[in-house]
NUZA-976379 format. One line per 8 residues: their letters; for each residue y negated, x negated, z of N, C-alpha, C. Coordinates in steps of 0.02 Angstrom, whole numbers, plus 50000, padded with zeros to 5 digits. Each point is the difference from the previous one (the first is absolute). Example, Ala and Ser with C-alpha at 12.3 -4.5 7.8 and 13.67 -1.06 7.14 Angstrom:
AS> 50284/49340/50390/49941/50045/50000/49940/49955/50000; 49947/50018/49964/49941/49958/50003/49945/50039/50037
END
This chain:
MKKLLFTI> 44684/41948/52688/50046/49976/50051/50066/50038/49993; 50055/49967/50006/50065/50031/49994/50039/49990/50065; 50035/50052/50022/50045/49995/50057/50070/50011/49974; 50047/49960/50023/50069/50005/49977/50043/50030/50055; 50037/50051/49982/50045/50031/50048/50071/49993/49972; 50042/49967/50038/50069/49989/49978/50046/50045/50040; 50040/50040/49963/50047/50045/50032/50069/49988/49971; 50048/49985/50043/50069/49987/49977/50043/50061/50015
CLCWSVLS> 50033/50025/49950/50047/50055/50009/50054/49995/49947; 50046/50048/50001/50055/49999/49952/49975/50006/49930; 50027/49958/49956/49976/49998/49930/50041/50047/49958; 49993/50065/50013/50033/50050/49960/49953/50022/49945; 50025/50022/49947/49957/50023/49945/50018/50071/49983; 49954/50044/50009/50009/50070/49981/49944/50016/49951; 50015/50003/49938/49948/50009/49950/49983/50073/49990; 50049/50043/49997/49985/50071/49993/50063/50040/50017
MTAQTTET> 49992/50052/50037/50057/50040/50021/49977/50073/50002; 50038/50044/49971/49980/50070/49999/50058/50042/50026; 49985/50044/50047/50051/50045/50028/49984/50071/49979; 50050/50039/49985/49990/50068/49978/50004/50050/50057; 50008/49974/50061/50002/50044/50059/49940/49984/50044; 49996/50032/50057/49944/49988/50046/50014/49944/50049; 50055/49962/49988/50016/49945/50044/49948/49944/49992; 49990/49961/50052/49952/49945/50000/50031/49938/49972
AYAFPVGG> 49964/49967/49954/50023/49936/49972/49966/49944/50039; 50037/49948/50020/49975/49947/50043/49991/49935/49962; 49953/49962/50022/49992/49931/49977/49962/49963/50054; 50002/49934/49999/49967/49960/50051/49953/49950/49967; 49938/50018/49992/49952/49958/49964/49975/49943/50043; 49960/49956/49968/49978/49939/50033/49935/50010/50039; 49963/50053/49989/49937/50009/50037/49971/50068/49987; 49953/50021/50042/49969/50065/49992/49956/50001/49939
ATVGNTYA> 50008/50051/49959/49958/50007/49941/50004/50071/49974; 49950/50020/49961/50001/50065/49967/49992/49989/49926; 50045/50027/49961/49996/49998/49927/50006/50072/49976; 49947/50025/49969/50001/50071/49982/50003/50042/50063; 50050/50043/50005/50009/50041/50059/50053/49973/50048; 50025/49940/49985/50055/49972/50039/49975/49951/50051; 50021/50009/50062/49982/49953/50053/50063/49965/50025; 49995/49934/50009/50056/49961/50026/49977/49960/50060
AIGLPFYE> 50042/49995/50051/49983/49960/50060/50060/49958/50018; 49987/49942/50030/50054/49952/50016/50054/50033/50042; 50062/49996/49978/50057/50023/50038/50009/50075/50002; 49958/50039/49965/50005/50073/50001/50016/50026/49930; 50034/50057/49997/50013/50029/49934/49936/50026/49968; 50000/50005/49935/49942/50029/49966/50025/50041/49942; 49961/50048/49979/50019/50044/49946/49938/50035/49974; 50009/50034/49944/49946/50039/49971/50027/50069/49980
QVASGTIE> 49968/50052/50024/50020/50068/49982/49964/50017/49934; 50037/49999/49945/49968/50011/49935/50009/50071/49974; 50049/50035/50026/50010/50070/49980/50044/50033/50053; 49999/50065/50001/50040/50036/50049/50074/49984/49990; 50030/49976/50055/50071/49985/49998/50016/49932/49971; 49948/49961/49985/50013/49934/49970/49963/49947/50039; 50035/49946/50016/49970/49942/50033/50011/49940/49956; 49946/49966/49981/50006/49942/49955/49976/49938/50036
VDLGVAHA> 50042/49949/50001/49980/49936/50029/49962/49961/49946; 49937/49982/50016/49957/49971/49950/49991/49925/50009; 50013/49975/50059/49988/49929/50013/50055/49973/50044; 50024/49941/49985/50053/49970/50040/49982/49929/50020; 50047/49966/50030/49989/49932/50022/50006/49954/49939; 49945/49965/49985/50003/49953/49945/50013/49930/50026; 49965/49981/50055/50010/49934/50029/49989/50004/50075; 50020/49949/50034/49994/49997/50072/49933/49973/50022
LLVTQEVT> 49956/49982/49953/49937/49969/50018/49942/50043/49975; 49955/50019/50045/49941/50039/49983/49937/49959/50015; 49959/49991/49949/49937/49965/50010/49943/50051/50001; 49960/49999/50052/49942/50045/50006/49936/49959/49993; 49956/50022/49954/49936/49967/49993/49944/50050/50014; 49948/49977/50034/49942/50042/50015/49940/49974/49960; 49969/50043/49962/49944/49980/49958/49942/50049/50010; 49940/49977/49983/49942/50044/50002/49967/50002/49931
GETCENVD> 49966/50054/49987/49966/50008/49936/49938/50042/50007; 49955/49993/49952/49939/50040/49997/49991/50028/49929; 49972/50060/49996/49987/50029/49935/49946/50054/50007; 49980/50029/49944/49952/50055/50000/50038/50065/49987; 49972/50055/50023/50037/50063/49997/50012/50024/49928; 49961/49975/49952/50009/50022/49931/50039/49950/49957; 50035/49953/50033/50037/49948/49963/50074/50002/50021; 50046/49995/49951/50071/49995/50016/50013/49935/50038
YTGNGFNL> 50045/50004/50050/50020/49939/50036/50070/49982/49976; 50006/49940/49969/50064/49978/49973/50022/49932/50026; 49969/49977/50053/50018/49934/50027/50061/50002/50045; 50032/49942/50008/50057/49991/50045/50058/50047/49986; 50009/50017/49936/50056/50042/49981/49989/50075/50009; 49940/50020/50024/49986/50071/50010/49965/50028/49939; 50008/50063/49989/49965/50036/49946/49972/50065/50030; 49939/49996/50027/49968/50057/50032/49944/50024/49954
PAPLTPGT> 50009/50058/49969/49951/50024/49951/49937/50028/50034; 49943/49989/49968/49937/50029/50023/50000/50076/49984; 49962/50040/50038/49954/49978/50053/50037/49989/50066; 49978/49950/50036/50029/49983/50064/49955/50027/50056; 50028/50010/50058/49963/50026/50057/49964/49944/50036; 49934/50003/50007/49964/49946/50036/50025/49992/50071; 50001/49938/50023/50024/49984/50067/50055/49947/49996; 50034/49989/50056/50053/49950/50004/50067/50036/50012
SEHSRYEV> 50050/49984/49961/50065/50032/50007/50055/49948/49987; 50061/50017/50021/50057/49955/49993/50050/50028/49950; 50025/49958/49956/50050/50020/49950/50059/49952/50004; 50062/50027/49989/50060/49960/50004/50039/50004/49934; 50028/49943/49980/50039/49996/49938/50065/49962/50013; 50057/50028/49981/50065/49969/50011/50031/49982/49933; 50021/49937/49993/50027/49976/49937/50070/49970/50011; 50050/50029/49966/50068/49973/50003/50006/49948/49945
NGAPLNYD> 49999/49937/50018/49998/49947/49951/50067/49983/49969; 50055/50013/50038/50066/49986/49973/50023/49929/50013; 50062/49985/49976/50034/49938/50016/49962/49936/49981; 49967/49996/49943/49969/49936/49981/49950/49973/50050; 49960/50045/50032/49949/49977/50047/50025/49996/50072; 50055/50034/50014/50032/49995/50065/49959/50030/50057; 49951/50043/49984/49965/50036/50053/49967/50062/49971; 49987/50048/50046/49960/50058/49982/49929/49989/50027
LRTILTLT> 49951/50034/49970/49930/49988/50017/49967/50066/50020; 49968/49998/50057/49958/50057/50021/49928/49974/50004; 49953/50035/49966/49929/49981/50002/49961/50054/50036; 49962/49981/50050/49957/50046/50036/49928/49982/49982; 49967/50047/49967/49932/49989/49975/49950/50038/50044; 49950/49964/50026/49944/50033/50034/49942/50000/49950; 49983/50059/49975/49951/50006/49946/49936/50032/50025; 49944/49967/49986/49934/50028/50016/49968/50025/49935
VYPIYEVY> 49982/50063/50000/49971/50032/49941/49926/50015/50015; 49955/49973/49958/49928/50011/50010/49977/50059/49958; 49956/50041/50029/49978/50060/49964/49950/49984/49944; 49996/50045/49953/49950/49999/49947/49947/50051/50019; 49937/49978/50006/49947/50045/50020/49962/50027/49939; 49979/50061/50005/49957/50030/49950/49934/50017/50035; 49948/49964/49983/49936/50003/50036/49947/50032/49955; 49960/50045/50030/49943/50029/49966/49936/49977/50035
DTMMYHGE> 49953/49973/49961/49940/49974/50031/49941/50008/49952; 49940/50000/50030/49938/50002/49962/49958/49940/50020; 49971/49966/49951/49961/49940/50015/49937/50000/49958; 49944/49984/50032/49936/49993/49965/49986/49926/49991; 49988/49980/49937/49983/49930/49984/49926/49996/49984; 49969/49945/50022/49928/49993/49993/49984/49955/49940; 49965/50029/49952/49974/49960/49944/50047/49993/49941; 50064/49984/50012/50047/49990/49945/50071/50011/50026
MPSGIVEG> 50044/50017/49953/50070/50012/50016/50038/49934/50000; 50049/49991/50045/50043/49942/49996/50041/50001/49936; 50025/49942/49980/50042/49995/49940/50061/50045/50007; 50014/50040/49949/50059/50043/49999/49988/50068/50032; 49940/50013/50026/49984/50064/50031/49950/50036/49956; 50012/50065/49988/49952/50040/49961/49973/50055/50045; 49941/50025/49983/49971/50055/50039/50043/50062/49990; 50020/50032/50056/50044/50058/49998/50069/49982/50026
DNNLALLT> 50052/50030/49970/50069/49992/50024/50030/49933/49979; 50033/49967/50047/50037/49938/49986/50068/50005/50036; 50053/49982/49965/50066/49995/50031/50021/49927/50000; 50008/49972/50060/50011/49928/50007/50065/49987/50037; 50036/49948/49980/50059/49977/50037/49975/49946/50048; 50009/50011/50064/49977/49954/50051/50059/49963/50030; 50001/49934/49993/50055/49960/50027/49992/49992/50075; 50050/50023/50038/49997/49994/50073/50029/49933/50022
IHGCDSLV> 49996/49987/50065/50024/49937/50027/50076/49993/49993; 50036/50057/49988/50072/49997/49994/50022/49997/49927; 49952/49997/49954/50017/49996/49930/50015/50067/49968; 49984/50054/50034/50011/50067/49972/49935/50025/49969; 50003/50024/49939/49940/50027/49968/49987/50071/50024; 49943/50010/50035/49980/50066/50021/49949/50026/49950; 49997/50066/49991/49956/50031/49951/49936/50023/50035; 49943/49976/49974/49936/50019/50027/49963/50042/49949
HLYALLCP> 49980/50061/50021/49959/50044/49959/49928/49990/50024; 49961/49964/49962/49931/49983/50020/49950/50038/49957; 49956/50037/50035/49944/50031/49964/49940/49955/50011; 49977/49967/49947/49947/49949/50005/49933/50030/49981; 49950/49987/50042/49932/50022/49988/49955/49939/49992; 49947/50007/49960/49955/49945/49988/49931/50017/50027; 49974/49957/50042/49932/50006/50026/49957/49949/49963; 49953/50022/49956/49959/49952/49964/49954/49963/50048
YTVNDADD> 49978/49941/49980/49956/49961/50043/49932/50034/50010; 49976/50036/49949/49935/50033/50004/50003/50068/49966; 49949/50042/50015/49992/50064/49967/49925/50014/49996; 49979/50035/49946/49930/50017/49989/49989/50074/50012; 49943/50018/50032/49983/50070/50007/49962/50025/49939; 49975/50062/50002/49966/50030/49942/49935/49964/49983; 49971/49965/50048/49938/49963/49989/50014/49927/49983; 50064/49984/49989/50023/49933/49982/49992/49949/50057
TVYNTVVM> 49997/50024/50061/50002/49955/50057/50072/49977/50010; 50010/49936/50012/50068/49972/50005/50019/49994/50074; 50061/50022/50016/50025/49997/50069/50065/49960/50000; 50006/49953/50046/50065/49968/50011/50047/50049/50034; 50064/49985/49999/50051/50044/50028/50041/49964/50052; 50038/50040/50039/50044/49972/50051/50061/50046/50006; 50059/49971/50009/50062/50038/50009/50011/50011/50075; 50009/50063/50019/50013/50018/50070/50068/50032/50006
NNRYCWTQ> 50034/49986/50056/50066/50028/50015/50051/49986/49945; 49989/49947/49961/50045/49978/49946/50008/50050/49943; 49959/50054/50000/50009/50050/49947/49938/50037/49980; 49943/49990/50033/49939/50035/49981/49947/49949/49979; 49967/50015/49944/49948/49956/49972/49932/50032/50016; 49960/49966/50042/49935/50026/50022/49944/49958/49970; 49941/50031/49990/49940/49961/49987/49982/49963/50064; 49975/49939/49993/49988/49956/50057/49928/50008/50027
RNLKAVHY> 49958/50034/49963/49930/50012/50023/49985/50075/49995; 49948/50021/50036/49979/50070/49999/49968/50017/49933; 50013/50062/49977/49976/50021/49935/49923/50004/49998; 49973/49986/49940/49927/50003/49989/49981/50049/49944; 50048/50032/49969/49987/50039/49939/49952/50058/50012; 49957/50013/49951/49956/50058/50000/50016/50047/49943; 50053/49985/49963/50024/50043/49945/50075/50008/50006; 50024/50058/49979/50071/50011/49991/50021/49972/49932
TDNSDVAS> 50064/49999/49987/50023/49970/49937/49982/50040/49939; 49977/50063/50009/49975/50039/49943/49925/49990/49991; 49971/49951/50037/49929/49982/49997/49953/50051/50034; 50027/50050/50032/49958/50046/50039/49979/49966/50065; 49943/50025/50028/49972/49968/50060/50038/50022/50062; 50006/49953/50047/50026/50016/50066/49943/50030/50041; 50010/50059/50027/49946/50036/50034/49976/49965/50062; 50045/49972/50038/49981/49969/50064/50034/49932/50006
ALVYTSSL> 49963/49947/49981/50023/49931/50005/49945/49961/50034; 50003/49994/50065/49944/49977/50041/50006/49925/50016; 49943/49970/50014/49997/49930/50022/49972/50000/50071; 50033/49964/50044/49979/49998/50071/49930/49970/50006; 49955/50037/50031/49933/49975/50016/49980/50028/50068; 49969/49959/50040/49975/50021/50065/49944/49952/50021; 49966/50016/50054/49946/49957/50023/50026/49932/50021; 50062/49997/50023/50029/49936/50021/50031/49962/49940
SPDADANL> 50020/50037/49948/50030/49969/49940/49967/50030/49938; 49938/49980/49987/49962/50033/49947/50013/49973/49930; 50036/49945/49993/50011/49968/49935/50057/50036/49963; 49982/50051/49961/50049/50041/49966/50041/49959/49949; 49966/49955/49964/50035/49961/49949/50053/49955/50032; 49982/49968/50055/50048/49956/50034/50057/50041/50029; 49985/50059/50028/50052/50043/50028/50048/50024/49945; 49971/50018/49942/50043/50022/49944/50046/49944/49978
ETFGRLYT> 49973/49940/49993/50040/49944/49977/50057/49985/50048; 49987/50003/50064/50051/49982/50050/50048/50057/50015; 49973/50061/50010/50040/50054/50028/50018/50055/49950; 49973/49998/49939/50014/50053/49953/49963/50064/50018; 50019/50055/49968/49967/50065/50011/50040/50043/50048; 49964/50052/50024/50030/50050/50045/50000/50067/49963; 50058/50034/50000/50009/50061/49961/50019/50058/50046; 49972/50059/49987/50029/50059/50032/50070/50009/49973
WYSAMNVS> 50041/50039/50036/50068/50011/49977/50000/50036/49933; 49953/50046/49991/49996/50038/49937/49985/49954/49941; 49953/49954/50009/49985/49953/49946/50057/49951/49989; 50032/49979/50054/50058/49956/49992/50055/50033/49960; 50008/50066/50009/50053/50038/49967/49978/50030/49933; 49935/49993/49982/49974/50027/49937/50004/50076/49997; 49975/50032/50054/49994/50073/50001/49929/50017/50025; 49983/50062/49995/49933/50023/50018/49985/49986/50074
EDGSETPV> 49938/49981/50014/49979/49984/50068/49999/50061/50046; 49999/50060/49972/49998/50059/50043/50069/50022/50024; 50052/49963/49980/50067/50016/50023/50033/50058/49965; 49971/50022/49945/50026/50059/49965/50059/49983/49955; 50012/49936/49988/50055/49979/49955/50056/49967/50041; 50060/50010/49977/50058/49968/50031/50024/49944/49955; 50006/49939/50026/50025/49945/49957/50069/50015/49973; 50011/49980/49938/50065/50011/49967/50033/49932/49990
ADSYGFNQ> 50059/49993/50028/50038/49937/49993/50038/49999/49934; 50017/49940/49978/50040/49994/49939/50073/50013/50016; 50043/49990/49951/50072/50016/50009/50034/49957/50051; 49970/49943/50019/50029/49957/50051/49967/50011/50068; 49955/50049/50004/49967/50015/50064/49940/49957/50014; 49971/49967/49950/49943/49956/50009/49935/50033/49977; 49945/49986/50035/49933/50021/49982/49959/49940/49981; 49979/49996/49936/49962/49942/49978/49932/49997/50033
GVCPTGWH> 49964/50056/50003/49934/50000/50030/49953/49950/49968; 49967/49960/50041/49952/49951/49976/50033/49934/49980; 50066/49996/50007/50036/49938/49986/50006/49987/49924; 50015/49938/49981/50012/49984/49929/50060/50038/49973; 50004/50004/49934/50059/50030/49968/50063/49964/50020; 50051/50038/50019/50063/49970/50022/50001/49984/50074; 49947/50020/50036/49994/49988/50072/49982/50066/50034; 50009/50003/50066/49989/50063/50034/49974/49990/50071
IPTAVEMN> 49970/50054/50028/49980/50001/50070/50065/49997/50042; 50003/49958/50052/50063/49991/50037/50028/50066/50027; 50066/50006/49999/50034/50057/50029/50011/49989/50074; 50020/50053/50035/50015/49994/50071/50059/49952/50012; 50048/49999/49954/50057/49954/50006/49976/49928/49997; 49955/49985/49953/49974/49932/49993/49957/49980/50060; 49963/50047/50027/49961/49987/50061/50046/49985/50059; 50054/50038/50006/50047/49987/50055/50033/49932/49993
ALHTYAAA> 50014/49979/49938/50028/49933/49989/49950/49946/50021; 49936/50011/49984/49948/49952/50020/49994/49998/50076; 50014/50055/50032/49994/50007/50073/50052/49957/50037; 50049/49974/49965/50050/49958/50033/49973/49930/50016; 49943/49982/49973/49971/49934/50013/49952/50003/50059; 49995/49945/50036/49949/49994/50052/49931/49993/49967; 49949/50023/50036/49932/49998/49972/49979/49928/49982; 50019/49953/50042/49980/49930/49988/50029/49973/49935
DLNSTEEW> 50058/50026/49979/50031/49977/49938/49968/50032/49938; 49962/50054/50010/49966/50034/49945/49927/49982/49994; 49969/49983/50055/49927/49989/50001/49981/49932/49971; 49945/50000/49962/49971/49937/49978/49979/49959/50060; 50000/49935/49991/49977/49955/50054/49924/49996/50003; 49966/50036/49956/49926/50000/49998/49973/50069/50015; 49938/50004/50023/49959/50060/50008/50017/50042/50061; 50059/49994/50029/50019/50042/50056/49968/49976/50065
LGPIANTN> 49977/50048/50040/49977/49987/50068/50050/50032/50048; 50022/49963/50051/50048/50027/50047/50047/49946/50024; 50043/50016/50047/50043/49950/50032/50064/49984/49961; 50015/50035/49947/50062/49990/49964/49996/49935/49959; 50052/49958/50008/50004/49938/49961/50033/50015/49934; 49961/50017/49949/50027/50020/49936/50027/49940/49961; 50058/50010/49969/50032/49948/49960/50003/50016/49926; 49997/50065/49982/50007/50022/49931/50062/49971/49968
STGFSALP> 50055/49997/50037/50061/49968/49975/50030/50038/49940; 49984/50064/49993/50026/50038/49943/49958/49991/49937; 49938/49976/50008/49954/49995/49944/49966/50065/49983; 50009/50052/50041/49970/50066/49986/49923/49997/50005; 49974/49958/50043/49928/49985/50004/49957/50061/50014; 50021/50040/50050/49960/50058/50020/49933/49977/50029; 49947/50032/49979/49932/49983/50024/49971/50058/50039; 49959/49985/50051/49970/50052/50043/49940/50033/49966
AGFYNAQT> 50013/50044/49952/49948/50029/49957/49962/50057/50033; 50020/50021/50061/49967/50057/50031/50013/50064/49962; 49957/50051/50011/50008/50064/49965/49935/50039/50001; 49997/50051/49959/49943/50046/50002/50022/50062/50038; 49963/50016/50053/50014/50057/50043/49959/50060/49975; 50033/50049/49969/49965/50058/49972/49970/50044/50054; 50028/49998/50060/49974/50042/50054/49933/49973/50027; 49994/49933/50003/49938/49969/50025/49955/49977/49944
NRFEDLHT> 50025/50003/49938/49962/49979/49941/49977/49928/50006; 50047/49956/50017/49983/49929/50005/50062/49958/49991; 49988/49936/49984/50054/49952/49994/50014/49969/50068; 50064/49989/50016/50019/49976/50066/50057/49948/49996; 50002/49958/50052/50058/49957/50016/50014/49944/49950; 49950/49976/49965/50010/49941/49958/50020/49941/50045; 50047/49959/49977/50027/49941/50034/50049/50015/50057; 50010/50064/50015/50046/50016/50055/50054/50051/49981
HTNFWSAS> 49996/50029/49941/50040/50060/49987/50008/50009/49925; 50059/50024/49978/50008/50021/49930/50055/50053/49995; 49992/50044/49952/50051/50051/49983/50012/49998/49925; 50062/50015/49981/50018/50007/49929/50027/50071/49989; 49975/50033/49949/50023/50067/49985/50072/50000/49973; 50037/50052/50019/50064/50015/49967/49990/50064/49960; 50050/50019/49960/49997/50062/49961/50023/50060/50040; 50022/49989/50061/50029/50054/50041/49947/50035/50041
STTSTTFP> 49992/50066/49990/49948/50038/50035/50032/50056/50041; 49961/50027/50047/50023/50057/50040/49988/50063/49960; 50028/50056/50024/49992/50064/49966/49941/50040/50027; 49966/49973/50050/49945/50037/50031/49940/50004/49952; 49971/50058/49995/49938/50008/49961/49939/50002/50045; 50010/50012/50065/49944/50002/50048/49978/49929/50016; 50048/49956/50015/49985/49930/50014/50046/49956/49957; 49987/49996/49936/50045/49962/49955/50000/49926/50018
EALTFMLE> 50060/49972/50003/50010/49930/50017/50052/49970/49954; 50001/49934/49997/50051/49964/49961/50023/49939/50040; 50059/49978/49986/50029/49943/50036/49966/49935/49980; 49982/49959/50049/49973/49933/49987/50040/49948/50037; 49995/49940/49975/50029/49941/50033/49941/49962/50031; 50000/49994/50067/49942/49973/50036/50016/49934/50034; 49953/49953/49996/50003/49937/50035/49936/49992/50041; 50006/49976/50062/49942/49990/50043/50002/49930/50029
GHCAESLL> 49941/49971/50010/49995/49931/50023/50026/49987/50070; 50007/50053/50040/50024/49990/50068/50071/50024/50011; 50033/50021/49946/50067/50029/50006/50051/49958/49961; 50054/49981/50034/50050/49956/49969/50045/50036/49950; 50000/50066/50002/50042/50039/49955/49957/50044/49955; 50026/50015/49941/49967/50047/49956/50013/50071/50023; 49961/50046/49974/50008/50070/50017/50003/50042/49937; 50040/50053/50002/50000/50051/49947/49967/50062/50030
INEPTSNA> 49943/50019/49972/49960/50051/50032/49966/50044/49948; 49998/50065/50012/49965/50046/49955/49925/49997/50015; 49961/49999/49946/49927/49997/50005/49969/50053/49954; 49939/50022/50016/49967/50051/49958/49993/49976/49927; 50016/50044/49954/49997/49982/49929/49929/49988/49975; 49950/50022/50038/49930/49989/49980/49974/49931/50021; 50036/49966/50046/49981/49932/50016/50015/49955/49940; 49971/49941/50000/50012/49953/49945/50032/49936/50026
YSVRCVKD> 50058/49983/49971/50039/49942/50021/50017/49957/49940; 50029/49943/50013/50020/49954/49947/50062/50026/49963; 50010/49974/49939/50058/50018/49959/50035/49936/49976; 50065/49998/50011/50044/49951/49968/50048/50039/49956; 50021/49971/49946/50045/50033/49952/50069/49968/50000; 50050/50039/49982/50070/49977/49995/50025/50012/49929; 50036/49952/49973/50026/50007/49932/50054/50053/49996; 49998/50040/49947/50052/50050/49989/50068/49968/49991
YQY> 50052/50035/50019/50068/49975/49993/50046/50061/49998; 50063/49988/49982/50051/50053/50002/50065/49968/50020; 50039/50034/50041/50065/49975/50022/50056/50042/49971
END
């Protein structure tokens, strides 16, 4: 859109005038404008102080007609703006700003031109993100570091630093049992069923890998198939049952324990991330007894496997309760405990709770990763 402003005044022409004293040089321009350091306004004198004791007139009246046009423009902060007669070099400051340009066209065109530009500059974002992909990588993405140009809605390419992780569809334990997997919190790859292994990856025996049996649920084979095994914390971590050994984490802070190679017993951080979900979104829609309407919307498929109570020497709470071991333990030697993630059939929220390391609970594994 253009607006025309017509101003009639005396058609004097002052092209350049230099005085060697501090006296003011006068001229009467056709409209307000700034060229360099010189400002001119209708009917008022203008001048430029270029050196001590010197006043130089830089702009004079070219014509009696001034045309003003108002234009708008858009650009990205890393792109030069050269439209509408402007030359604004990058980098530009994000936001909206106004720029003015005055052009003395001379006698052939019979008018001077002032352009007022309202320029919107869109920012370029540099984003860092981590993403876990399930089963296969998208085209153009590799496992590890990726630098991608992301086209925004304004046409500005933002730089995305993506660390891509791959969660395989399945994983095998040391006994060659196959487990499906599930991605949780968009960045952690978990086994989708409770572990059943009775050997570590070096083929040594797991000291305490129990199957739930009781007078009410005596079918050990069926319980093993559905709920997996129950491990003391020591067996889950692959240390002596008497508590005389301290688990040693790898350079990334992971403890493999009874998990497959490249997988580990969940950390406290991973347990806290799991804790952000409601119990109904984690629990399987089968086997649970209680008032909670389980949806298993995450696909985590938690099952009420119960536990072995070392204090009472019996299995308890099948169909109503489950705990998963973490690698995080207390420092107490009198009553040693470790952090567990607990789900109960009557509770809408999960719990993070320390339990005795001699009790036996379920194990889920998390794939190793590095950021």
